[in-house]
N, C-alpha and C positions, 0 to 999 in steps of 0.2 A: 453603413450596413443597412439601415432602414430607409434613409432618404438623403438625396444630395442637396436638399434645400438649404441646409446650413453649412455646406462644405463637408470635407472628408476628415476633419480632425475629430479627435476624441471629444473635445468639447462640443463640436457640431453634431456628432452622432448622439451625444447626451441630450442636447436641445431638441433634436428631432423626436427622441424617444419620449421625453416628458411633454413635449408639445402635443404629441398624439393622444395623451391621456388626460391632459389638464382639464379638458371640458367636462369629463365624466367623474373624475375623482380628485381633481384639485392637486395633483402631485406637484406641478410646478410651483403653484403658489405656496404650498405648505413647506416645500424645500427652501424656497427663497425666504420664507418667514422665519425658518429655523436658522438659516445660515446668514441672514442679512440680505441687502439689496444688490450686492455685487455677485452676479452670476458666476464669476470665475471662482468663487469660493465653494461652489458645488460641482465643479467639473471633475472632481476625483471619483464621483459615482458613475458607473457604467451599468447599463441594463441590457442583458442579452436575451432575446426571445428565441423560441425554438427554431424559427425560420432563419435567424442569424446564423445559427451553427452550421446549417446546410450551405451557407455561402462561403464559409471559411475554407482555406486550403487544408488538406488532410492533416499535415504536421502541426498547424496552429491549432486546429480543432482538437487534435489528440492531446496537446499539451494543456489546453485549457480544461477540457473535461477531466483529465487525470489529476489536475492540480485542485479542482473544486472539491474533491473528496477529502482534501486535507492531508496532513502528515500521517503516514501509515508505517508500521513496523517493517524494517528491512531484514529479510531472512534469506538464508542459503538452504536450498533443498538438495540433499545429497541422495543419490541412487546408483544403482549398479545393474548391469544386464546380466542375463543368464551366461553370457560369454565372459563375464568379468570386466567389461568396460564401465568404468566409473564416470559419473556425470555430476556437475555441481552448477546450480543456476540460481540466480537472484530473483526473488519474487517480493511484490509489495501488497499481496492481497490476503494475507494470513487472517483468519477470523476464528473466534471462539464459536463452537457449535453447541457444546454441552459439557457438563462436568461429570455426569453419572449416566452412561459411561463417559470417560473423558475423551472428547472429540475435538479436533481442529480441522479446519478446511481452508482451501485456497482456490483461487479462480484460474482455470487453464483457458488460455486463448483458443480460438477455433483451430482444430487439428488440421484443417486443409491449408491454412496459411503457409506454415513452415513445418519442417520436421520437429517432433516433439520427443527428444530422447528421454527427458524426464519422466513423461507419462508412459512411454513404451517400457522403460525399465521398471516403473511401479507395477505395470500390468504383468511383467514377466516374473518378478520376484515377490510381489505382494507387500512391499515394504519400502519405506523411505525415511529420511531424517530431516529435521528442521534445526537449523543452527543460526542463533542470533548474530547480527552483524555488529562489530565494534568499531570505533573510530580508528583504531590502530591498523585496521586492514580494509577499510570502506573503499578505497581506490581499487584494490584487488578484487573485492567483491563485485564492484560495479562491472568490471570487465569480464565477469562470467557470463554476461548477457551477449557477448559476441557469438556469432554463428560458427562454432567450431565443427569440424568433421566428427563423426560419431566415435571414431577410434582415437580422438584426441581428448584427453580428460582435462576438464577445467581445473581439476585440483593441481595438475602439473603445469598447465600453461599459465595459471594465475597465481602460483606460488603458495598453495595450500597444502596441508598435510592431511592424508587420509588417516582416520582413527576407527578402529573396530572394537567394539566393547560387548563383553558378555555374549559372544556368539551371534550378535545382531548382524544380519547380512549387509545391510545398507551402511555406506561409510558416513561417519561423522566428520566435522571439521575440527581438527585438534585444537586449532587457535581460538575456537568459540568457547565462551564461558557459560553459556546456556544453550543446551542442545537436547533434542527430543527424538525418540525413535518411535515410529508409527507403523501401524499395520493398515494397508489400504482396505477400506470397508465399502465405499460407495462413490459412484460417479453420477451426478445429477445434471442432466443436460439442461441448458438455458436457450430455448429455441429462438428467442427474439434476436439473438446476435451469434448464436453458434458456440458460445462458451460453455464451460462446465464447471460445476463446483465438485471438487475432488475432496473427499472426506477420509480421515485416517483416524484410528483409535490409538491413543497413547500407550505404549508398552514399556517405555523406559525414558527417564529423564535425568539429566545432570545439571545441577545448579551451583554456581560457584559460592563459597563460603561468604556470608555476610550480605547476601543479596535478598534472602527471604526473611521476613519478619515473623514474630510469633504467631500472627494470624494467617500466615501463608501468602501473604502479598509480597510481590517482588518489587524492589527498588532498583530499576534497570539503569538508573543513572550511575549506580556504583560500579557497573561494568562498562560504562561509556557506550550504551546502546545507540543505535543510529535509526533515524526514521527517513522515509523517502516522500517527497512531494512531487507529483508528475512522474516522469520516467527516469530523470538523472539528476535530481536536486536533492541533496542529503542534509539532514538536520541532526543536532545533537539533542538528547533527551534530558530534561532536567525536571526532578521532583519539585513541585511548587506548593502542594497542599494535600492533606488527607482529611476527609470528614467522616463523621459517623454515618451509620445506615439512616437514610432519609425517612422520617415518619410525619405525616401530616399534622399530628398534634404536638410535634416537638420542633416546630420552626424557630430558628434563631430570629433575633431582631435585625433584619437587613438594613443597611445604610441607605 
């Protein structure tokens, strides 16, 4: 990627990277000092610079960058058009915007790339649903990302049941144990790459019994929630710890 001096292997790429910097910051010597004198022991480390990403083919670059952000929540966004065509699509960019008022957002890819039935429906009806993905139907959820025609509902094509609750117009996923109804509030363009942040205000939420604790925190492992890394790799979610609110004058004794 950087130089052919050491060959095209991962180890060769690594040597070229650390060699280029060793004179100024001693990276090579420091790593060798930490790991021992055998350079093969440090070949697991790869360094990629900005110019390296531009040299990668599109799919590999896409996979690397999408994976660097780590495991993110897998959700299904449900929507309906004015004509009554329902749509269901998997997203991995859900984020908390604020709690008062309660706002959630997700990233919408550039509208010029492909048809965006989800956003078209949201603009028409001003509402949408967010439904958590669980291990029991993760495969079906993944295939909602296929490019179906507008008149074909992913609910039907991928084996999900539409659910309508309390007069909310957009469809929920009946199989999901954590689902949220939102009113569309704002689209914030991101000019650098043509994407947009879509923000909705929570109007309705359903959470399965036993998931929320007395403080209002959700243990999503109780409903076998799923996370995504990259575009198509799924992970289970397991609760490993819960800590008190962090205060500078109440630090524990770290090991």
